[in-house]
C-alpha positions in Angstrom: 42.5 -31.1 57.5 45.7 -31.4 59.5 46.8 -35.0 59.6 48.1 -35.0 63.2 45.0 -33.2 64.5 42.8 -35.8 62.8 44.8 -38.7 64.2 44.9 -37.2 67.7 41.1 -36.6 67.7 40.6 -40.2 66.5 42.8 -41.5 69.4 40.6 -39.5 71.9 37.4 -40.9 70.3 38.8 -44.4 70.6 39.8 -43.9 74.2 36.3 -42.7 75.0 34.9 -45.9 73.3 37.3 -47.9 75.4 36.2 -46.2 78.6 32.6 -47.0 77.9 33.5 -50.6 77.2 35.3 -50.8 80.5 32.1 -49.5 82.2 30.2 -52.4 80.4 32.6 -54.8 82.0 31.5 -53.8 85.4 28.0 -55.3 84.6 27.2 -59.0 85.1 26.7 -61.5 82.3 22.9 -61.4 82.5 22.8 -57.6 82.0 25.2 -57.8 79.1 23.1 -60.5 77.4 19.8 -58.7 78.0 17.9 -58.2 74.7 15.1 -55.6 74.8 13.3 -57.6 72.1 14.2 -60.7 70.0 15.2 -58.6 67.0 17.5 -56.3 69.0 21.0 -57.1 70.0 22.3 -57.4 73.5 25.3 -55.3 74.7 27.6 -58.3 74.0 26.1 -58.9 70.6 26.9 -55.2 69.8 30.4 -55.7 71.0 30.9 -59.0 69.1 29.7 -57.3 65.9 32.4 -54.6 66.4 35.0 -57.4 67.0 34.1 -58.9 63.7 34.2 -55.6 61.8 37.3 -54.3 63.6 39.2 -57.6 62.8 38.9 -56.8 59.1 40.3 -53.3 59.4 43.0 -54.2 61.9 44.3 -56.8 59.5 44.3 -54.3 56.7 46.1 -51.7 58.9 48.8 -54.1 60.0 49.4 -55.2 56.4 49.5 -51.7 54.9 51.1 -49.6 57.7 54.2 -51.8 57.9 54.8 -51.7 54.1 54.0 -48.0 53.4 56.8 -45.5 53.0 57.1 -42.5 55.3 55.7 -39.3 54.1 56.0 -35.6 55.0 52.5 -34.9 53.8 50.7 -33.1 56.7 47.3 -32.6 55.2 44.5 -35.2 54.8 41.8 -34.6 52.2 38.8 -36.9 52.8 37.6 -38.8 49.7 34.1 -38.3 48.5 33.3 -42.0 49.2 35.0 -41.9 52.6 33.0 -38.8 53.5 29.8 -40.5 52.3 30.3 -43.6 54.4 31.5 -41.7 57.5 28.3 -39.5 57.4 26.2 -42.6 57.1 27.7 -44.3 60.1 29.1 -41.8 62.6 26.8 -40.6 65.3 26.3 -36.8 65.7 27.8 -35.0 68.7 24.5 -35.3 70.5 24.5 -39.1 70.1 21.9 -39.3 67.3 22.5 -42.2 65.0 22.2 -41.4 61.3 20.1 -43.7 59.0 19.7 -47.2 60.4 21.3 -49.9 58.3 20.8 -53.6 57.9 23.9 -55.5 59.0 25.5 -57.8 56.4 25.2 -61.5 57.4 29.0 -61.9 57.7 29.0 -59.2 60.5 26.2 -60.5 62.6 27.1 -62.1 65.9 25.8 -65.7 65.2 27.2 -67.5 68.1 26.6 -67.4 71.8 28.5 -64.4 73.0 30.6 -64.7 76.1 32.0 -62.2 78.6 35.5 -62.3 77.1 34.0 -60.6 74.0 34.6 -57.4 76.0 38.3 -58.1 76.7 38.8 -58.8 73.0 37.2 -55.5 72.1 39.4 -53.6 74.6 42.5 -55.2 73.1 41.3 -54.2 69.6 40.8 -50.6 70.8 44.5 -50.6 72.0 45.4 -52.0 68.6 43.5 -49.2 66.8 45.3 -46.6 68.9 48.6 -48.2 68.1 47.7 -48.2 64.3 46.8 -44.5 64.6 50.1 -43.7 66.3 52.0 -45.7 63.6 50.2 -43.8 60.8 51.4 -40.4 62.0 54.4 -40.7 59.7 52.4 -41.9 56.6 50.4 -40.2 53.9 46.8 -40.8 54.9 45.7 -39.9 51.4 47.9 -42.5 49.5 47.5 -45.6 51.6 44.4 -47.5 50.5 42.3 -49.8 52.7 39.8 -52.3 51.3 36.4 -51.9 53.0 34.7 -54.7 54.8 32.1 -54.7 52.0 34.8 -55.9 49.6 37.3 -54.6 47.0 34.6 -52.6 45.2 34.9 -50.0 48.0 38.3 -48.7 49.1 39.1 -46.0 51.5 42.0 -43.6 51.9 43.7 -44.6 55.2 42.4 -41.5 57.0 38.8 -42.3 55.9 39.1 -45.9 56.9 40.1 -44.8 60.4 37.2 -42.3 60.5 34.8 -44.9 59.3 35.9 -47.6 61.7 35.9 -45.4 64.8 32.5 -43.9 63.8 31.2 -47.4 63.5 32.5 -48.3 66.9 30.9 -45.1 68.4 27.6 -46.0 66.7 27.4 -49.4 68.3 28.6 -48.3 71.7 25.7 -45.9 71.7 23.4 -48.8 70.7 24.8 -50.8 73.6 24.3 -47.9 76.0 20.6 -47.7 74.9 20.2 -51.4 75.6 21.3 -50.9 79.2 19.0 -47.9 79.5 16.1 -50.1 78.4 17.2 -52.7 80.9 17.0 -50.1 83.7 13.5 -49.1 82.6 12.4 -52.7 82.5 13.6 -53.3 86.1 
């Protein structure tokens, strides 16, 4: 696939995620902390989970993007592992979430989540867009990113972006559904 087309589509996807988060910020704290059931996350817990996961990848992007040489390679070839994880995490075009997954403990929002969780998330989305822009001159195939699972799973840079943004889309949909359940409960 064409590198610039991929990056530009991921920027658009991230802007849509950001727009939805801005809509969340118009809600009051009680609505954002509403939990449909004790085992389900609130909107803010969904966002805090994303903040935790995004932090890992953003640190990796900052470290790798600044030290990687420029490249004229214009094609990105997804790796088999990258494709596998993206298919597991990314929602389909109609908003259906693929196989549910249990969240690893280190990614669970364990603390009381505050309203500024949203502002941090919005900052992180700008950071992701900046990283995508910076990666336009790099070889998305050669730069390797360690997954949040650990060094046993690494992604090509292009796959890491695809995975991270798919993960963000997945939990934004989850948060939207929480608000839909709140509306039904009212």
